[in-house]
LUMLUM-391883 format. One record per residue: x, y negated, z of N, C-alpha, C in turn; residue number from 1; residue in one letter. Coordinates in steps of 0.1 Angstrom, whole numbers. Example, Ala and Ser with C-alpha at 12.3 -4.5 7.8 and 13.67 -1.06 7.14 Angstrom:
2
(sevo (132 57 78) (123 45 78) (132 33 78) 1 "A");
(sevo (128 22 71) (137 11 71) (129 0 79) 2 "S");
This chain:
269
(sevo (1019 -1009 1250) (1015 -996 1235) (1004 -999 1229) 1 "X");
(sevo (1002 -1001 1221) (990 -1002 1207) (988 -993 1202) 2 "X");
(sevo (978 -983 1204) (975 -971 1198) (956 -974 1196) 3 "X");
(sevo (956 -966 1187) (938 -964 1185) (936 -947 1177) 4 "X");
(sevo (924 -945 1173) (918 -936 1173) (915 -937 1161) 5 "X");
(sevo (925 -939 1153) (923 -940 1138) (927 -929 1130) 6 "X");
(sevo (918 -924 1116) (925 -906 1115) (929 -911 1100) 7 "X");
(sevo (941 -911 1097) (950 -918 1088) (948 -914 1077) 8 "X");
(sevo (940 -899 1073) (938 -888 1062) (924 -899 1059) 9 "X");
(sevo (916 -906 1066) (903 -911 1060) (911 -922 1055) 10 "X");
(sevo (916 -936 1062) (923 -943 1058) (928 -946 1046) 11 "X");
(sevo (935 -929 1041) (940 -928 1025) (930 -921 1017) 12 "X");
(sevo (922 -917 1020) (911 -913 1015) (903 -925 1009) 13 "X");
(sevo (896 -930 1015) (891 -944 1014) (896 -952 1007) 14 "X");
(sevo (908 -956 1008) (913 -970 1003) (919 -963 989) 15 "X");
(sevo (920 -949 987) (925 -948 974) (911 -945 967) 16 "X");
(sevo (898 -941 971) (888 -935 965) (883 -951 962) 17 "X");
(sevo (883 -959 965) (882 -978 958) (890 -984 957) 18 "X");
(sevo (904 -981 952) (913 -991 945) (908 -994 931) 19 "X");
(sevo (899 -992 922) (894 -997 911) (883 -1009 913) 20 "X");
(sevo (876 -1010 928) (869 -1018 929) (871 -1028 939) 21 "X");
(sevo (880 -1026 946) (886 -1034 960) (886 -1048 954) 22 "X");
(sevo (890 -1051 941) (891 -1067 943) (881 -1079 938) 23 "X");
(sevo (868 -1067 939) (852 -1073 939) (849 -1076 948) 24 "X");
(sevo (853 -1067 957) (847 -1076 972) (858 -1077 983) 25 "X");
(sevo (868 -1078 981) (878 -1082 992) (880 -1095 991) 26 "X");
(sevo (871 -1107 989) (870 -1120 992) (879 -1123 1004) 27 "X");
(sevo (876 -1121 1018) (878 -1125 1030) (896 -1119 1029) 28 "X");
(sevo (901 -1106 1029) (914 -1104 1020) (919 -1118 1015) 29 "X");
(sevo (915 -1116 1001) (922 -1127 995) (927 -1136 1004) 30 "X");
(sevo (918 -1143 1009) (918 -1158 1016) (928 -1154 1028) 31 "X");
(sevo (929 -1143 1034) (941 -1138 1042) (952 -1138 1038) 32 "X");
(sevo (955 -1128 1026) (965 -1131 1023) (975 -1151 1012) 33 "X");
(sevo (965 -1156 1012) (969 -1166 1005) (976 -1173 1018) 34 "X");
(sevo (969 -1177 1028) (970 -1182 1040) (985 -1176 1045) 35 "X");
(sevo (987 -1163 1050) (997 -1157 1052) (1009 -1164 1043) 36 "X");
(sevo (1009 -1163 1030) (1019 -1169 1021) (1027 -1181 1028) 37 "X");
(sevo (1009 -1191 1028) (1013 -1202 1032) (1020 -1208 1047) 38 "X");
(sevo (1023 -1196 1054) (1026 -1196 1066) (1043 -1189 1065) 39 "X");
(sevo (1047 -1185 1055) (1060 -1182 1053) (1070 -1190 1055) 40 "X");
(sevo (1082 -1192 1059) (1096 -1198 1059) (1097 -1200 1047) 41 "X");
(sevo (1105 -1212 1038) (1111 -1210 1028) (1130 -1207 1029) 42 "X");
(sevo (1133 -1206 1042) (1145 -1202 1040) (1147 -1187 1041) 43 "X");
(sevo (1150 -1178 1039) (1149 -1159 1041) (1163 -1160 1033) 44 "X");
(sevo (1169 -1149 1043) (1183 -1143 1040) (1182 -1137 1029) 45 "X");
(sevo (1189 -1132 1016) (1192 -1125 1008) (1185 -1110 1007) 46 "X");
(sevo (1178 -1103 1000) (1176 -1091 997) (1164 -1090 996) 47 "X");
(sevo (1156 -1077 991) (1141 -1078 982) (1132 -1079 990) 48 "X");
(sevo (1121 -1082 988) (1109 -1081 999) (1102 -1071 997) 49 "X");
(sevo (1096 -1071 1005) (1088 -1059 1008) (1075 -1060 1011) 50 "X");
(sevo (1064 -1052 1004) (1047 -1057 1006) (1043 -1045 1012) 51 "X");
(sevo (1042 -1046 1027) (1038 -1031 1030) (1017 -1030 1033) 52 "X");
(sevo (1012 -1017 1029) (999 -1019 1025) (992 -1026 1013) 53 "X");
(sevo (1006 -1024 1007) (1003 -1038 992) (985 -1035 984) 54 "X");
(sevo (978 -1025 986) (965 -1027 983) (966 -1029 962) 55 "X");
(sevo (958 -1039 962) (962 -1035 946) (976 -1051 944) 56 "X");
(sevo (980 -1049 955) (990 -1061 951) (989 -1078 950) 57 "X");
(sevo (982 -1082 963) (972 -1096 959) (983 -1103 967) 58 "X");
(sevo (991 -1099 977) (1002 -1107 984) (1014 -1107 975) 59 "X");
(sevo (1020 -1092 972) (1030 -1098 960) (1028 -1107 947) 60 "X");
(sevo (1015 -1106 944) (1010 -1109 926) (1014 -1125 934) 61 "X");
(sevo (1010 -1133 945) (1008 -1144 951) (1023 -1148 950) 62 "X");
(sevo (1032 -1143 958) (1043 -1140 963) (1056 -1145 947) 63 "X");
(sevo (1052 -1137 939) (1057 -1135 928) (1057 -1150 916) 64 "X");
(sevo (1038 -1154 917) (1035 -1163 910) (1042 -1174 916) 65 "X");
(sevo (1047 -1180 934) (1051 -1189 933) (1066 -1189 933) 66 "X");
(sevo (1070 -1184 923) (1084 -1183 919) (1095 -1175 923) 67 "X");
(sevo (1090 -1167 934) (1102 -1157 942) (1110 -1151 930) 68 "X");
(sevo (1124 -1152 936) (1135 -1146 927) (1144 -1136 931) 69 "X");
(sevo (1136 -1128 938) (1139 -1118 946) (1131 -1102 941) 70 "X");
(sevo (1141 -1093 940) (1132 -1081 936) (1120 -1079 950) 71 "X");
(sevo (1108 -1074 943) (1097 -1071 951) (1096 -1057 948) 72 "X");
(sevo (1090 -1055 960) (1092 -1035 965) (1076 -1034 972) 73 "X");
(sevo (1064 -1029 968) (1053 -1024 970) (1050 -1011 976) 74 "X");
(sevo (1039 -1013 985) (1042 -1001 988) (1025 -994 996) 75 "X");
(sevo (1024 -985 997) (1008 -984 1003) (1006 -969 1007) 76 "X");
(sevo (1000 -969 1020) (997 -949 1023) (987 -945 1011) 77 "X");
(sevo (976 -955 1001) (970 -947 996) (976 -945 984) 78 "X");
(sevo (979 -935 975) (982 -936 961) (978 -945 954) 79 "X");
(sevo (964 -946 957) (956 -952 939) (962 -968 942) 80 "X");
(sevo (962 -974 952) (968 -989 954) (982 -989 955) 81 "X");
(sevo (986 -978 952) (1002 -982 950) (1003 -984 935) 82 "X");
(sevo (993 -974 925) (993 -977 911) (990 -989 907) 83 "X");
(sevo (978 -991 917) (973 -1003 913) (980 -1020 914) 84 "X");
(sevo (990 -1020 925) (996 -1027 926) (1005 -1026 920) 85 "X");
(sevo (1016 -1016 914) (1028 -1014 901) (1022 -1021 891) 86 "X");
(sevo (1007 -1019 888) (1001 -1023 875) (998 -1039 877) 87 "X");
(sevo (992 -1045 884) (992 -1059 887) (1005 -1064 888) 88 "X");
(sevo (1012 -1061 894) (1024 -1068 898) (1037 -1069 886) 89 "X");
(sevo (1036 -1056 878) (1044 -1054 873) (1058 -1048 879) 90 "X");
(sevo (1058 -1044 888) (1068 -1045 896) (1073 -1027 891) 91 "X");
(sevo (1084 -1021 889) (1087 -1008 888) (1092 -1002 902) 92 "X");
(sevo (1092 -1011 908) (1101 -1006 925) (1086 -1002 933) 93 "X");
(sevo (1077 -994 931) (1064 -994 938) (1064 -974 943) 94 "X");
(sevo (1064 -975 955) (1066 -962 964) (1052 -959 974) 95 "X");
(sevo (1044 -951 977) (1039 -948 985) (1046 -944 1002) 96 "X");
(sevo (1038 -954 1008) (1048 -949 1020) (1039 -953 1034) 97 "X");
(sevo (1040 -945 1045) (1032 -953 1057) (1041 -957 1064) 98 "X");
(sevo (1033 -968 1072) (1038 -981 1076) (1046 -973 1090) 99 "X");
(sevo (1044 -962 1095) (1047 -963 1108) (1058 -953 1109) 100 "X");
(sevo (1059 -947 1093) (1077 -942 1085) (1080 -944 1075) 101 "X");
(sevo (1085 -956 1070) (1088 -961 1058) (1101 -949 1055) 102 "X");
(sevo (1099 -951 1039) (1109 -942 1033) (1122 -954 1030) 103 "X");
(sevo (1123 -958 1036) (1135 -970 1030) (1148 -968 1044) 104 "X");
(sevo (1160 -972 1037) (1169 -974 1047) (1169 -981 1053) 105 "X");
(sevo (1181 -978 1066) (1179 -993 1074) (1184 -1006 1071) 106 "X");
(sevo (1178 -1017 1073) (1185 -1032 1068) (1185 -1032 1051) 107 "X");
(sevo (1176 -1027 1044) (1174 -1031 1036) (1170 -1045 1028) 108 "X");
(sevo (1160 -1052 1034) (1153 -1060 1030) (1155 -1075 1036) 109 "X");
(sevo (1152 -1087 1029) (1153 -1098 1036) (1140 -1105 1040) 110 "X");
(sevo (1130 -1097 1036) (1114 -1100 1038) (1107 -1092 1039) 111 "X");
(sevo (1099 -1091 1048) (1084 -1080 1051) (1074 -1085 1047) 112 "X");
(sevo (1063 -1086 1039) (1053 -1089 1042) (1038 -1075 1044) 113 "X");
(sevo (1034 -1085 1051) (1020 -1073 1053) (1006 -1081 1054) 114 "X");
(sevo (995 -1077 1048) (985 -1088 1046) (974 -1080 1054) 115 "X");
(sevo (962 -1079 1059) (953 -1069 1064) (955 -1054 1065) 116 "X");
(sevo (964 -1053 1070) (970 -1035 1071) (969 -1029 1082) 117 "X");
(sevo (979 -1035 1093) (980 -1026 1104) (969 -1030 1121) 118 "X");
(sevo (959 -1031 1117) (949 -1025 1123) (940 -1017 1119) 119 "X");
(sevo (949 -1004 1105) (946 -993 1103) (955 -984 1107) 120 "X");
(sevo (967 -987 1112) (977 -981 1120) (973 -969 1133) 121 "X");
(sevo (981 -962 1132) (975 -958 1146) (983 -959 1159) 122 "X");
(sevo (996 -960 1161) (1004 -971 1163) (1016 -980 1160) 123 "X");
(sevo (1010 -996 1167) (1009 -1001 1163) (1031 -1006 1168) 124 "X");
(sevo (1033 -998 1178) (1049 -1002 1178) (1053 -993 1171) 125 "X");
(sevo (1050 -983 1167) (1061 -978 1159) (1060 -981 1143) 126 "X");
(sevo (1052 -990 1139) (1050 -996 1128) (1059 -1006 1128) 127 "X");
(sevo (1059 -1014 1137) (1065 -1032 1144) (1085 -1023 1139) 128 "X");
(sevo (1087 -1014 1151) (1099 -1008 1148) (1103 -1006 1136) 129 "X");
(sevo (1097 -1000 1128) (1100 -997 1117) (1104 -1007 1107) 130 "X");
(sevo (1093 -1021 1109) (1099 -1034 1102) (1106 -1036 1102) 131 "X");
(sevo (1114 -1033 1118) (1124 -1043 1122) (1133 -1034 1117) 132 "X");
(sevo (1138 -1021 1114) (1145 -1012 1112) (1149 -1012 1097) 133 "X");
(sevo (1141 -1016 1088) (1140 -1019 1074) (1148 -1031 1072) 134 "X");
(sevo (1145 -1046 1083) (1150 -1055 1080) (1164 -1062 1078) 135 "X");
(sevo (1172 -1066 1072) (1185 -1073 1075) (1184 -1080 1087) 136 "X");
(sevo (1196 -1085 1091) (1201 -1091 1104) (1189 -1107 1098) 137 "X");
(sevo (1184 -1112 1107) (1184 -1126 1103) (1169 -1127 1087) 138 "X");
(sevo (1163 -1112 1088) (1156 -1111 1083) (1142 -1113 1087) 139 "X");
(sevo (1131 -1122 1079) (1115 -1126 1085) (1104 -1112 1083) 140 "X");
(sevo (1098 -1109 1092) (1089 -1104 1092) (1074 -1110 1093) 141 "X");
(sevo (1065 -1109 1082) (1051 -1118 1082) (1045 -1113 1079) 142 "X");
(sevo (1034 -1115 1091) (1023 -1104 1089) (1008 -1108 1092) 143 "X");
(sevo (999 -1105 1089) (981 -1110 1089) (976 -1094 1091) 144 "X");
(sevo (972 -1097 1107) (958 -1085 1112) (946 -1089 1115) 145 "X");
(sevo (939 -1082 1112) (925 -1079 1119) (926 -1079 1131) 146 "X");
(sevo (923 -1087 1138) (922 -1090 1159) (910 -1085 1161) 147 "X");
(sevo (907 -1084 1176) (901 -1083 1183) (889 -1095 1183) 148 "X");
(sevo (877 -1090 1179) (864 -1103 1176) (859 -1096 1163) 149 "X");
(sevo (870 -1089 1155) (869 -1087 1137) (855 -1079 1139) 150 "X");
(sevo (846 -1085 1133) (827 -1081 1130) (825 -1076 1145) 151 "X");
(sevo (823 -1082 1153) (820 -1084 1167) (805 -1088 1168) 152 "X");
(sevo (800 -1093 1154) (783 -1090 1153) (779 -1075 1149) 153 "X");
(sevo (788 -1069 1143) (782 -1057 1138) (785 -1049 1148) 154 "X");
(sevo (791 -1046 1160) (797 -1043 1167) (784 -1042 1179) 155 "X");
(sevo (784 -1054 1182) (769 -1060 1191) (757 -1054 1187) 156 "X");
(sevo (757 -1053 1175) (740 -1048 1177) (745 -1033 1170) 157 "X");
(sevo (752 -1027 1168) (756 -1012 1165) (752 -1006 1182) 158 "X");
(sevo (757 -1014 1190) (762 -1010 1203) (747 -1012 1214) 159 "X");
(sevo (740 -1024 1206) (723 -1022 1214) (711 -1020 1207) 160 "X");
(sevo (713 -1014 1194) (710 -1005 1186) (709 -991 1193) 161 "X");
(sevo (718 -986 1194) (723 -972 1204) (713 -971 1217) 162 "X");
(sevo (717 -983 1221) (707 -986 1237) (696 -988 1236) 163 "X");
(sevo (689 -995 1224) (673 -995 1222) (666 -985 1220) 164 "X");
(sevo (674 -979 1211) (668 -967 1205) (673 -949 1214) 165 "X");
(sevo (679 -953 1228) (681 -941 1237) (690 -933 1227) 166 "X");
(sevo (697 -934 1220) (704 -928 1210) (718 -919 1215) 167 "X");
(sevo (720 -906 1217) (732 -902 1220) (742 -899 1213) 168 "X");
(sevo (739 -907 1199) (754 -909 1188) (760 -920 1195) 169 "X");
(sevo (773 -914 1199) (787 -921 1198) (789 -931 1193) 170 "X");
(sevo (793 -944 1207) (799 -950 1198) (817 -948 1197) 171 "X");
(sevo (818 -952 1182) (828 -945 1174) (833 -959 1166) 172 "X");
(sevo (828 -974 1171) (833 -985 1169) (845 -989 1165) 173 "X");
(sevo (855 -993 1156) (866 -994 1158) (870 -1005 1169) 174 "X");
(sevo (880 -999 1178) (891 -1013 1184) (897 -1018 1177) 175 "X");
(sevo (899 -1032 1176) (908 -1041 1171) (919 -1049 1179) 176 "X");
(sevo (931 -1049 1175) (940 -1050 1186) (939 -1065 1189) 177 "X");
(sevo (941 -1069 1205) (938 -1078 1211) (955 -1087 1206) 178 "X");
(sevo (952 -1103 1207) (965 -1110 1202) (971 -1108 1212) 179 "X");
(sevo (972 -1108 1222) (982 -1106 1236) (994 -1091 1235) 180 "X");
(sevo (979 -1083 1230) (990 -1071 1225) (999 -1071 1215) 181 "X");
(sevo (998 -1078 1206) (1002 -1079 1198) (1016 -1084 1196) 182 "X");
(sevo (1015 -1097 1210) (1027 -1106 1205) (1032 -1097 1215) 183 "X");
(sevo (1030 -1086 1225) (1038 -1078 1232) (1043 -1071 1226) 184 "X");
(sevo (1039 -1068 1215) (1045 -1060 1211) (1054 -1058 1199) 185 "X");
(sevo (1052 -1072 1191) (1062 -1076 1186) (1083 -1079 1192) 186 "X");
(sevo (1079 -1083 1207) (1089 -1086 1217) (1094 -1070 1223) 187 "X");
(sevo (1083 -1060 1222) (1092 -1044 1225) (1100 -1042 1211) 188 "X");
(sevo (1092 -1043 1202) (1101 -1045 1191) (1116 -1053 1182) 189 "X");
(sevo (1118 -1059 1196) (1130 -1070 1196) (1127 -1080 1185) 190 "X");
(sevo (1115 -1081 1180) (1118 -1097 1172) (1117 -1110 1180) 191 "X");
(sevo (1124 -1119 1174) (1127 -1136 1180) (1112 -1136 1170) 192 "X");
(sevo (1100 -1141 1180) (1088 -1148 1171) (1091 -1160 1171) 193 "X");
(sevo (1088 -1163 1158) (1089 -1179 1150) (1074 -1185 1156) 194 "X");
(sevo (1062 -1178 1150) (1050 -1186 1154) (1035 -1175 1154) 195 "X");
(sevo (1027 -1174 1163) (1022 -1166 1161) (1004 -1173 1163) 196 "X");
(sevo (998 -1171 1159) (982 -1181 1155) (968 -1172 1152) 197 "X");
(sevo (953 -1176 1159) (945 -1164 1151) (935 -1173 1149) 198 "X");
(sevo (934 -1175 1135) (918 -1180 1128) (911 -1167 1128) 199 "X");
(sevo (899 -1179 1126) (891 -1170 1123) (879 -1169 1106) 200 "X");
(sevo (875 -1162 1103) (875 -1163 1093) (857 -1156 1093) 201 "X");
(sevo (848 -1162 1083) (836 -1158 1084) (831 -1152 1066) 202 "X");
(sevo (823 -1144 1067) (818 -1142 1054) (802 -1143 1056) 203 "X");
(sevo (794 -1144 1050) (780 -1145 1054) (776 -1137 1040) 204 "X");
(sevo (767 -1123 1045) (760 -1113 1032) (744 -1119 1037) 205 "X");
(sevo (739 -1116 1024) (722 -1120 1026) (714 -1106 1033) 206 "X");
(sevo (721 -1092 1033) (713 -1084 1041) (724 -1078 1050) 207 "X");
(sevo (722 -1068 1058) (730 -1058 1064) (736 -1045 1052) 208 "X");
(sevo (724 -1042 1045) (734 -1033 1038) (743 -1045 1028) 209 "X");
(sevo (744 -1052 1027) (753 -1060 1017) (764 -1054 1025) 210 "X");
(sevo (765 -1062 1036) (776 -1061 1046) (783 -1047 1040) 211 "X");
(sevo (777 -1037 1046) (777 -1022 1044) (788 -1017 1036) 212 "X");
(sevo (778 -1025 1021) (785 -1018 1012) (799 -1022 1006) 213 "X");
(sevo (795 -1033 1011) (807 -1045 1007) (819 -1040 1017) 214 "X");
(sevo (821 -1033 1027) (829 -1030 1038) (833 -1015 1028) 215 "X");
(sevo (825 -1007 1028) (827 -994 1018) (832 -998 1007) 216 "X");
(sevo (835 -1007 1000) (835 -1010 989) (851 -1011 984) 217 "X");
(sevo (858 -1016 998) (869 -1021 1002) (881 -1012 1004) 218 "X");
(sevo (870 -1000 1012) (878 -990 1019) (879 -991 1030) 219 "X");
(sevo (874 -998 1036) (874 -1005 1050) (861 -997 1058) 220 "X");
(sevo (858 -984 1057) (846 -974 1063) (854 -973 1076) 221 "X");
(sevo (846 -972 1084) (850 -961 1100) (856 -951 1095) 222 "X");
(sevo (868 -956 1099) (879 -942 1104) (885 -931 1115) 223 "X");
(sevo (876 -937 1122) (875 -931 1140) (880 -918 1138) 224 "X");
(sevo (888 -912 1147) (888 -902 1150) (877 -891 1155) 225 "X");
(sevo (870 -906 1164) (861 -901 1169) (849 -898 1163) 226 "X");
(sevo (845 -902 1149) (835 -904 1146) (831 -887 1144) 227 "X");
(sevo (817 -889 1144) (809 -877 1143) (803 -871 1127) 228 "X");
(sevo (804 -860 1129) (797 -851 1122) (786 -854 1118) 229 "X");
(sevo (778 -858 1105) (764 -860 1101) (760 -871 1097) 230 "X");
(sevo (749 -875 1093) (742 -885 1092) (737 -896 1105) 231 "X");
(sevo (741 -907 1095) (739 -916 1110) (723 -919 1110) 232 "X");
(sevo (720 -921 1126) (702 -920 1124) (698 -932 1119) 233 "X");
(sevo (689 -929 1110) (683 -936 1106) (672 -950 1116) 234 "X");
(sevo (666 -940 1125) (662 -953 1133) (669 -962 1136) 235 "X");
(sevo (682 -961 1143) (696 -968 1146) (696 -977 1136) 236 "X");
(sevo (695 -972 1125) (703 -984 1113) (692 -994 1111) 237 "X");
(sevo (676 -989 1114) (668 -998 1114) (667 -1010 1124) 238 "X");
(sevo (674 -1004 1136) (670 -1017 1143) (682 -1022 1144) 239 "X");
(sevo (694 -1017 1142) (702 -1024 1139) (703 -1040 1128) 240 "X");
(sevo (697 -1038 1119) (687 -1043 1110) (678 -1060 1114) 241 "X");
(sevo (671 -1049 1123) (660 -1057 1131) (669 -1069 1137) 242 "X");
(sevo (678 -1065 1150) (687 -1073 1155) (695 -1080 1152) 243 "X");
(sevo (702 -1078 1140) (710 -1087 1133) (704 -1101 1128) 244 "X");
(sevo (697 -1096 1124) (686 -1109 1116) (683 -1116 1131) 245 "X");
(sevo (679 -1109 1141) (673 -1117 1152) (687 -1126 1158) 246 "X");
(sevo (697 -1117 1160) (705 -1125 1168) (713 -1131 1158) 247 "X");
(sevo (712 -1131 1147) (724 -1140 1140) (723 -1144 1132) 248 "X");
(sevo (710 -1146 1120) (708 -1150 1110) (707 -1163 1112) 249 "X");
(sevo (711 -1171 1100) (707 -1182 1099) (707 -1190 1083) 250 "X");
(sevo (704 -1199 1077) (702 -1205 1060) (712 -1196 1051) 251 "X");
(sevo (723 -1193 1058) (736 -1187 1049) (737 -1177 1047) 252 "X");
(sevo (727 -1167 1060) (726 -1151 1061) (730 -1148 1070) 253 "X");
(sevo (736 -1133 1070) (743 -1130 1081) (760 -1128 1085) 254 "X");
(sevo (763 -1136 1096) (778 -1139 1094) (785 -1124 1096) 255 "X");
(sevo (796 -1125 1090) (806 -1115 1096) (817 -1120 1097) 256 "X");
(sevo (822 -1123 1114) (831 -1125 1116) (847 -1118 1116) 257 "X");
(sevo (858 -1126 1112) (869 -1116 1116) (883 -1129 1124) 258 "X");
(sevo (885 -1124 1132) (898 -1129 1138) (911 -1120 1130) 259 "X");
(sevo (916 -1133 1124) (928 -1130 1118) (941 -1132 1129) 260 "X");
(sevo (945 -1128 1133) (960 -1128 1137) (978 -1128 1128) 261 "X");
(sevo (982 -1140 1128) (989 -1145 1117) (1003 -1142 1125) 262 "X");
(sevo (1013 -1136 1123) (1028 -1139 1131) (1039 -1137 1120) 263 "X");
(sevo (1045 -1144 1126) (1058 -1149 1118) (1074 -1146 1128) 264 "X");
(sevo (1080 -1133 1124) (1091 -1130 1134) (1103 -1132 1125) 265 "X");
(sevo (1114 -1129 1132) (1126 -1128 1126) (1136 -1115 1132) 266 "X");
(sevo (1145 -1107 1127) (1153 -1100 1132) (1164 -1105 1137) 267 "X");
(sevo (1165 -1104 1147) (1182 -1111 1152) (1184 -1101 1164) 268 "X");
(sevo (1201 -1098 1163) (1212 -1089 1171) (1208 -1092 1186) 269 "X");
């Protein structure tokens, strides 16, 4: 079972608040969406496609641009994202929805896609069960999620800075799913796994502040339910900045790595 200390209300608010500027900063997420669609098999059973956690509609738009001739439904837990996706895709089939309790009937879709979403759910088992429930027999579930190793540089300097500063600020850095756990969860949901792989995406930033601002602008702020109330200690932030440069900087800037788990699975009886 994969569960995380994610505050769903924070996730909803963060992404709704930044829907208008998401596309300006979501460079890694756009590359992941493109790569995911490259991995989707060509032969899919009949039925609509659902884009879970659609954001501004990157996956749905690319899917439509590839000449898809099936109805496309877009859905997101954040209302402003759902509306942005509807505007960008031109799809009239847009509805707010929680990945752990999808508002659709059993066996509705031939294809379910989701990109850069499932690391934000509280219970991945429930989310995968829901995907199986709404798929037609033979339907395909294709997803990409950020897994263990994502932002490991940031997590390392955060924990080291807390130690160096002898700060009592709690370690609330987000835990990302481990690949073997994701594979097991697919099996528990009774999916037949066609392919699973992990690839690394790396983005470079001139400063730690640029990295932090970029994460905030796409709504990817810390949504841990353990996040304390109050201002983050200034001395810890200064120490993080120093250690990030000392440990990781090169001629390209400060790296931020993302472990991306790609999964392609099929619903079989």
